[in-house]
N, C-alpha and C positions, 0 to 999 in steps of 0.2 A: 660797455667799449663800445668800440664807433664801427661804421660800417664796414670802413673797409678792413676790418678785424676777422667778419664775419666770413666766414670758407663756406660756408653753404649749409645743407641739414647730415647730418649723418643718421642713418638708421641703423638700430641695433637690435638683434633679436639675443634672446635667450639674456635679458638684460637685468632684469632684476637682482641678482646676484653673479659672485664668482665672477669670470671674465668680463659676461658682457658689463657687470657694472661699472668693474673698474673702466673699461672701453671708454664706455660713459663717460665718468667722470674725467680721464686722459682728455680726450676731442671738446669736452663743454670749455674744461680748460685753453685748447690751443682754440678755441673760436668758434666751433662748428656749435650750428642747433643742434637737436637731437630727436629724433622721434624712436622709443622705444618699445619694444616689442618683447611682451610674455604675458604664461598664462596666469600670475598673480597681479592681481590688478589694482592691491592695497601694497604690496610692494615695491610696485614699479612706482606710484605717485606719491610712496614716500621719499624716491629716489632722485623723482622729475623735481617734487618741492624743494628739495636737498641740494640740486644740482643747478636751476634758476635761481635760488637763492644767493649759490656761492660765487656760480660765475655771469650771471645777468642774461644767460640765455635763453631761448624759446626753447620749452622740452614739451614733448606732446607725450601720451601713451596710446600706446592699442594693446588692450587685453585680449591676446588670443591664445588658441593652444594649434600648433603649427601642425600639428596630425590630424587634425579635423580640416575637412574638404571646405568645408563654410567659410571658416575662419581662414583658412591660409587664400584663397578668394579673397575674402574683406581685408586684408593685409596687401596685396598683391594689386590690388586695385587703388589703395590709396598711395601706395609708392610708387604705382607709374604715373598717377596725376600728378605728383607734387614735383614742382619744376626745379623746387630748391636742391634738391637731392643732389649731392655730388660724393655720397662716399656710404656702402654698402658694409655692414659687419655681418655676415652671416657664422654667427655664433653658435645658436641653438643646436642643438642635438641630445642624443638620447644615447648611455650607453649600457654596456653589459658584455658579460663571457660565454654567452649560450653557445650550445655547440647545437648543429642541427639538427639531428635526430631528436635532442630532446627540448628544444625551445618551444617555447608557446609561438606560437604562431600570429596570434595578434600581437603580439609584443614586438615581433618580431617586423610585424607590418609597420606600426608604430615608427621603431627605429627607421626604418627605409621611408617613410612619410616626412620626416625629421630630415634626417643627415644627409637625405638625398634631395628627394623629391622636392621639400620646399623651398630648398636651398639654389635648386635649379630653377625653379620658378619664379623663384624673390630675386637670382641675377637675369632672369631673362623680362621681369617686368622693370625694372630701371636702367637695364645697359642701352637701351635705343636712346634716352634721355642723357646718358653720359657722354655718348657719342654725340649726339646731333649738338651737344653743349660743347664740344670737345676737350669735357672736365671732370676729373674725379676719378674715384677707383672703385673696385669690387677686393673685399679681404673675404676669405675662407677658413674656417679652423678645422683645421682636418687634426691628423694626430701621428703621432711617430708607428703607432701599430697601422698605417698607411703599409707598411711597410715590410712588417712580421703579421704573424699569424696567434703569437703565444696568447691574446687575449680573447681568441674567437673569433672563425672565420667570416663570423658576420656582420658584427661591427667593424672590425678591419676591413671588409669588402666594404662597407661604407667608404672610410674613409678613404682608402685607394680608389676608388669614383671622385672622392671630392677632389682629391690633386689631380688626379688626369683632365676632369672637366673645368680645373683653373688654370694650368698650362694650356689648354685647349683656346680657352677665352680670351689670354694674352696675347695666342696669337693671333685670333684674331683682329685684337685692336693696335696690336703692332702699329707702329708709325702714326698713331694718335698721340694727345696726350690724357687717355685713358688707363687706367693699370689696372692690373691682375696680381693678389696675393694669395697665396696659400701660407698658410701658419699650421706649424708642427710641433706641439706641444708634445714634450714627455710628461710624466705624472705630474701636477699640479694640484696642490695643496687647497682643492673647494670641495663643496658638499654635492660636488657630483660623483663623487667617488662614494661617499653613502647612498645615493638615488638611485648607483648605477649596483651595488651589493658589495660591493668589493668593499676592502682594508688596505688606506694607501699606510697605511701606520705600518702593516708587515712588509714592506719594500726594504730597498737601500735606500736610507734618506738623501745619500749622495745625490739618487738620482731628483730627487723631487725636487722642484721649482715654486717661485713662491708667486701667485698671478700679479703681482704688482711684475716682477721681474721679467714675463713672459708677454706683459702686453709693451709696456718700456720698450722691450727688444723686438719685439714684432711691429712697432711702430718706427721704430728705428728703420730695419728694413724697408718698411714701405716708400720711407721719406729715401732711400737710397735705390730704390728701383729694383730691388729683391723680386722674382716670380716666388720663388720658395725659399721661405724663412724659417730656419729650421734654430730655435736660440741654445738647446744645447747640444749645438754641433761646436766644438772647437776649432775644427780645421775645416774650412768650406773646401779645399783643394778634392777633400774627397767625395761631396757632393756636386761637384764638375765632376771625376774624376766615373762614377756612377752613372750620372747622366750621359757621358760618351761612349759607356760601355752600354749602356741601354739603347742607344740611338743607335749604334751599330749593329746590335745583339737584332734588333728591329728588321734594320735590312738585310741582316742576312735570312730571317724566315721566310722571306719572299721568293719562288721560286715555280717556274712554271712546266715540272715535273717532280714528281715525288725523288724523295732522298734515295739513293740506293740502297739505303736498308729496309726499305719496304718494296724492293722487287719481290715479286712473288716467283 
């Protein structure tokens, strides 16, 4: 490819399989160089070699566990110092259906570190450079679980954070050429389900989307300027109605005195 086709470098976490690997393939095909981040160095390198050969792009790998503080700092430093970065895909995540009373505290901490802290710190690491270059975007992978607690309040709580955080980042970058997008997958057929101890085959299969369809829809939403991309939502007016009702409710929460029902 010629230099003019190069769209900069896309950093993708959780890139060794599933959603992250498909993002890597699509973005390399669009002209991005890649920095692939995941725990499994062998699978990362195999994917990197495949994509470099197929698309002629530069592909760098960083083997790191984003729940490990030292590894996370190492990734932060690498992406913050790379002036070619134009896109960050915060895809790495841990799942599970734990309830608070019986959850393993260490497992919960790892989930929060990956789903919330790593996503936040990596966004913070790349955002100043994107704004300085007035170019690029941040894509955060949340979940439809952000809007319901049927799969466990701990996991859904982390994903609700991702939605609110991304919307806030988009407000911060409004008026620039930098974009923030949050993606809301429903059930996606990847090994994520097996790793989180759930059985995707037990679900209504009409709900299950392929990883290719998810990523293609998310990239279409990004190109269309969406802040919230819900690939399974057939009627976007429902999202507009929800956001409008939410904003109205937020304003109604604010008052200088307690409501009458709280009078002593």
